[in-house]
VOPA-529091 format. One line per field, with one value per residue (C-alpha): y, x, z; residue in three letters; residue number from 0. Coordinates in steps of 0.25 Angstrom, whole numbers, plus 5000, padded with zeros to 4 digits. Layout:
<atoms>
yy: c(Y,...)
xx: c(X,...)
zz: c(Z,...)
type: c(Ala,...)
seq: c(NUM,...)
</atoms>
This chain:
<atoms>
yy: c(5471,5470,5458,5447,5441,5426,5425,5434,5430,5439,5443,5448,5454,5456,5458,5452,5455,5442,5430,5421,5429,5429,5414,5412,5420,5414,5400,5404,5410,5397,5388,5395,5394,5409,5410,5401,5407,5416,5422,5427,5438,5442,5454,5466,5479,5487,5502,5506,5515,5509,5517,5530,5523,5520,5506,5497,5482,5469,5462,5449,5450,5439,5438,5430,5424,5421,5422,5434,5427,5424,5439,5439,5426,5432,5445,5436,5428,5441,5446,5434,5431,5443,5449,5463,5473,5478,5467,5471,5464,5469,5461,5461,5453,5447,5439,5425,5415,5404,5394,5402,5405,5391,5387,5398,5395,5381,5385,5395,5392)
xx: c(5437,5445,5453,5444,5443,5444,5429,5424,5411,5409,5394,5391,5377,5371,5357,5350,5337,5330,5330,5334,5346,5350,5348,5356,5368,5367,5368,5380,5387,5385,5389,5402,5404,5406,5397,5393,5379,5370,5357,5347,5338,5326,5316,5325,5323,5335,5334,5346,5351,5356,5361,5355,5341,5334,5330,5322,5323,5320,5333,5338,5351,5361,5370,5382,5390,5404,5419,5427,5436,5423,5420,5428,5420,5407,5410,5414,5401,5393,5400,5395,5382,5375,5365,5367,5376,5382,5378,5379,5391,5392,5402,5403,5412,5406,5413,5407,5406,5416,5405,5399,5413,5417,5404,5405,5420,5416,5405,5414,5426)
zz: c(5475,5488,5491,5495,5509,5511,5514,5503,5495,5483,5481,5467,5463,5450,5444,5432,5425,5426,5435,5424,5421,5436,5437,5424,5429,5443,5437,5428,5440,5448,5436,5435,5450,5451,5464,5475,5475,5466,5472,5463,5468,5460,5462,5461,5454,5449,5446,5438,5427,5414,5402,5408,5410,5424,5424,5433,5431,5439,5442,5449,5458,5458,5471,5468,5479,5475,5478,5475,5464,5456,5453,5440,5435,5439,5431,5419,5420,5421,5408,5401,5407,5414,5405,5410,5402,5415,5426,5441,5447,5462,5471,5486,5494,5507,5518,5518,5529,5528,5525,5514,5508,5508,5501,5491,5488,5485,5475,5466,5457)
type: c(Met,Pro,Glu,Cys,Asn,Asp,Arg,Asp,Ile,Leu,Thr,Val,Thr,Thr,Thr,Leu,Gly,Thr,Pro,Ala,Asp,Ala,Arg,Ala,Leu,Ala,Arg,Ala,Ile,Leu,Gln,Arg,Arg,Leu,Ala,Ala,Cys,Val,Gln,Val,Glu,Glu,Gly,Leu,Thr,Ser,Phe,Tyr,Arg,Trp,Gln,Gly,Lys,Glu,Cys,Glu,Asp,Ala,Glu,Val,Arg,Leu,Thr,Ile,Lys,Thr,Leu,Pro,His,Cys,Glu,Ala,Gly,Leu,Leu,Ala,Leu,Phe,Ala,Glu,Gln,His,Pro,Tyr,Glu,Val,Pro,Gln,Phe,Leu,Cys,Met,Arg,Met,Arg,Ala,Ser,Glu,Ala,Tyr,Leu,Ala,Trp,Ala,Thr,Gly,Glu,Val,Leu)
seq: c(0,1,2,3,4,5,6,7,8,9,10,11,12,13,14,15,16,17,18,19,20,21,22,23,24,25,26,27,28,29,30,31,32,33,34,35,36,37,38,39,40,41,42,43,44,45,46,47,48,49,50,51,52,53,54,55,56,57,58,59,60,61,62,63,64,65,66,67,68,69,70,71,72,73,74,75,76,77,78,79,80,81,82,83,84,85,86,87,88,89,90,91,92,93,94,95,96,97,98,99,100,101,102,103,104,105,106,107,108)
</atoms>
């Protein structure tokens, strides 16, 4: 990723198969202080191709709000605890307000 701006927030999205798995991963992320906030969004249907087969499954999206320096820690946590063989890990840098950035900075390690 490009060099981070001093007001960058990193937003990471992933999906899981059940609300229970999503909540468990959200709690693990917060317990390790790898994010300031994790939103759980139910009611998604994903259409995708996996191992040559077309699939359609219900999924739950997590939107993780963190700081750029937590990306490696999140990747390590996903390797340990995400139930998917190849979990979605999509990152986007966003410029935050000074107040939001100050709050987020106080919540992550």
